[in-house]
C-alpha positions as CSV (number, residue, x, y, z in Angstrom):
1,M,-0.9,-7.7,24.7
2,A,2.3,-5.7,25.1
3,R,2.4,-2.4,23.3
4,L,4.7,-2.2,20.3
5,N,7.2,0.6,20.4
6,P,8.0,2.4,17.0
7,R,11.2,0.5,16.5
8,Q,9.5,-2.9,17.0
9,Y,6.7,-1.9,14.7
10,Q,9.1,-0.7,11.9
11,R,11.2,-3.9,12.2
12,R,8.2,-6.2,11.9
13,V,6.9,-4.2,8.9
14,A,10.3,-4.4,7.3
15,V,10.4,-8.2,7.7
16,A,6.9,-8.5,6.3
17,M,7.8,-6.3,3.3
18,V,11.0,-8.4,2.6
19,L,8.9,-11.6,2.7
20,Y,6.3,-9.9,0.4
21,V,9.0,-8.8,-2.1
22,G,10.6,-12.3,-2.0
23,L,7.3,-14.0,-2.7
24,M,6.5,-11.5,-5.5
25,L,9.9,-12.1,-7.1
26,L,10.1,-15.9,-6.7
27,A,6.5,-17.3,-6.5
28,W,4.4,-14.9,-8.6
29,P,6.3,-15.2,-11.9
30,T,5.7,-19.0,-11.8
31,V,1.9,-18.8,-11.4
32,R,1.1,-18.8,-15.1
33,T,3.3,-21.8,-15.8
34,A,2.0,-23.9,-13.0
35,V,-0.1,-26.9,-14.2
36,D,-1.5,-28.3,-10.9
37,M,-4.5,-26.1,-9.8
38,P,-3.9,-26.3,-6.0
39,L,-0.3,-25.3,-6.6
40,K,-1.4,-22.5,-8.9
41,V,-3.8,-21.2,-6.2
42,L,-1.2,-21.4,-3.5
43,L,1.4,-19.5,-5.6
44,A,-1.2,-16.8,-6.6
45,L,-2.2,-16.2,-3.0
46,A,1.2,-16.6,-1.3
47,P,1.9,-12.8,-1.2
48,L,-1.3,-12.3,0.9
49,G,0.3,-13.8,4.0
50,P,2.7,-10.9,4.6
51,M,0.1,-8.4,3.6
52,F,-2.4,-9.8,6.1
53,Y,0.3,-9.7,8.8
54,M,0.9,-6.0,8.0
55,I,-2.8,-5.3,8.3
56,G,-2.8,-7.0,11.6
57,L,0.2,-5.0,12.8
58,M,-1.5,-1.8,11.7
59,A,-4.8,-2.7,13.5
60,R,-2.8,-3.4,16.7
61,R,-1.0,-0.1,16.3
62,I,-4.2,1.7,16.0
63,F,-5.8,-0.1,18.9
64,Q,-2.8,0.8,21.2
65,S,-2.6,4.4,20.2
66,D,-4.2,7.4,22.0
67,E,-7.6,8.8,21.1
68,L,-6.2,11.5,18.7
69,E,-4.1,9.1,16.7
70,Q,-7.1,6.7,16.6
71,R,-9.3,9.5,15.2
72,T,-6.8,10.3,12.4
73,H,-6.4,6.6,11.5
74,L,-10.2,6.0,11.5
75,V,-11.0,9.1,9.5
76,A,-8.3,8.2,7.0
77,L,-9.7,4.6,6.8
78,G,-13.2,5.9,6.2
79,V,-12.2,8.2,3.4
80,A,-10.0,5.5,1.8
81,T,-12.9,3.0,1.9
82,A,-15.3,5.6,0.4
83,V,-13.0,6.5,-2.4
84,V,-12.2,2.9,-3.3
85,G,-15.8,1.9,-3.1
86,A,-16.9,4.8,-5.4
87,L,-14.1,4.0,-7.9
88,S,-15.1,0.3,-7.9
89,L,-18.7,1.2,-8.4
90,A,-17.9,3.5,-11.3
91,G,-15.6,0.8,-12.8
92,G,-18.3,-1.8,-12.4
93,F,-20.9,0.4,-14.3
94,L,-18.4,1.0,-17.1
95,A,-17.5,-2.7,-17.4
96,A,-21.2,-3.7,-17.4
97,A,-21.9,-1.1,-20.2
98,K,-18.9,-2.6,-22.1
99,V,-17.2,0.8,-22.1
100,L,-14.3,-0.6,-20.1
101,Q,-12.8,-3.9,-21.2
102,T,-10.9,-5.5,-18.3
103,D,-10.3,-8.8,-16.6
104,G,-9.9,-9.7,-12.9
105,S,-6.3,-8.4,-12.8
106,I,-7.6,-4.9,-12.2
107,L,-8.5,-6.0,-8.7
108,I,-4.8,-5.9,-7.8
109,W,-5.2,-2.1,-7.7
110,V,-7.8,-2.1,-4.9
111,F,-5.4,-2.5,-1.9
112,P,-2.7,-0.1,-3.3
113,V,-5.2,2.6,-4.0
114,M,-6.8,2.2,-0.6
115,T,-3.4,2.4,1.0
116,I,-2.4,5.5,-0.9
117,C,-5.8,7.2,0.0
118,Y,-5.3,6.2,3.6
119,G,-1.8,7.6,3.8
120,I,-2.7,10.9,2.1
121,T,-5.8,11.4,4.2
122,R,-4.1,10.6,7.5
123,W,-1.3,13.0,6.7
124,W,-3.9,15.8,5.9
125,V,-6.0,15.1,9.0
126,G,-2.9,14.9,11.1
127,R,-1.8,18.3,9.9
128,R,-5.2,19.8,10.8
129,Y,-4.5,18.6,14.4
130,G,-1.0,19.9,14.4
131,M,0.7,16.5,13.8
132,T,3.3,16.0,11.2
133,V,4.4,13.1,9.0
134,T,7.6,13.0,11.1
135,C,5.7,11.7,14.1
136,E,7.3,8.7,15.8
137,D,5.2,6.1,13.9
138,S,6.4,7.3,10.5
139,R,9.8,9.0,11.0
140,G,11.8,8.5,7.8
141,T,10.1,5.4,6.7
142,S,7.1,6.3,4.5
143,P,9.2,7.3,1.4
144,L,11.4,4.2,1.8
145,R,8.3,1.9,1.9
146,F,6.9,3.4,-1.3
147,L,10.3,3.2,-2.9
148,L,10.4,-0.5,-2.0
149,G,6.9,-0.9,-3.5
150,A,8.1,0.8,-6.7
151,M,11.1,-1.4,-6.9
152,T,9.1,-4.6,-6.3
153,S,6.5,-3.7,-9.0
154,A,9.2,-2.9,-11.5
155,A,11.2,-6.1,-10.7
156,V,8.1,-8.3,-11.1
157,A,7.3,-6.5,-14.4
158,W,10.8,-7.0,-15.6
159,L,11.1,-10.7,-14.5
160,G,7.7,-11.5,-15.9
161,R,7.9,-9.6,-19.2
162,G,7.9,-12.8,-21.2
163,S,4.9,-14.4,-19.6
164,L,2.7,-11.5,-18.5
165,S,0.1,-9.9,-20.7
166,E,0.3,-6.3,-21.9
167,L,-2.4,-5.4,-19.4
168,Q,-0.5,-7.0,-16.5
169,L,2.7,-5.3,-17.5
170,G,0.9,-2.0,-17.7
171,V,-0.6,-2.5,-14.3
172,L,2.7,-3.3,-12.7
173,C,4.5,-0.4,-14.4
174,G,1.7,1.9,-13.4
175,M,1.9,0.7,-9.8
176,S,5.7,1.3,-9.8
177,G,5.3,4.8,-11.1
178,G,2.4,5.5,-8.6
179,F,4.5,4.2,-5.7
180,L,7.4,6.5,-6.8
181,L,5.1,9.6,-7.0
182,V,3.5,9.0,-3.6
183,G,6.9,8.3,-2.0
184,L,8.2,11.5,-3.5
185,G,5.1,13.3,-2.1
186,F,5.8,12.0,1.4
187,F,9.4,13.0,1.1
188,V,8.5,16.6,0.1
189,A,5.8,16.8,2.8
190,R,8.3,15.6,5.5
191,R,10.8,18.3,4.3
192,L,8.1,20.9,4.5
193,D,7.0,19.8,8.0
194,R,10.6,20.2,9.2
195,R,10.9,23.7,7.8
196,A,7.5,24.9,9.0
197,P,7.4,27.0,12.1
198,P,5.6,25.5,15.1
199,R,1.9,26.3,15.2
200,E,0.5,28.5,18.0
201,D,-3.1,27.7,19.1
């Protein structure tokens, strides 16, 4: 399998994100009004295609990277999995005790929270090894990706405001705000990395 260079990787990720945004804007708002059950399932799961493709791209990128980069990716993945698992367990106990009243729509938070934990942990681990968020695999793109996520969530909330429940609207608005905050964090971290003097070991 040929190694993806950073430009190819970013281009494929951008195409997958555009497809995801298109499906969220066009297919997702019609899920609640669909009558035929197979069509309803197809529309509900349609955005997963681009997301699975992006996960595959990321796995390929990790597999083809050097040992140090693999270490940062795998430590970040381990931390993200532990955090999301612990939060899910806590949420499950609260729901079982009838303290937290929720429906299945809360599961939409699992992947974004894991992605955010993964990104923050990888940035932190990378800094400990002298890497920066301006390395070739993330140069100038992380804040834009989160901005795109924020715009997508806000657009879906606005387009579906008449058919979505208050909880669903709240989740989408919260996701939009979360994406904006994390994107701002990456932007500030990148600026700090550029201004920081080089480390001497």
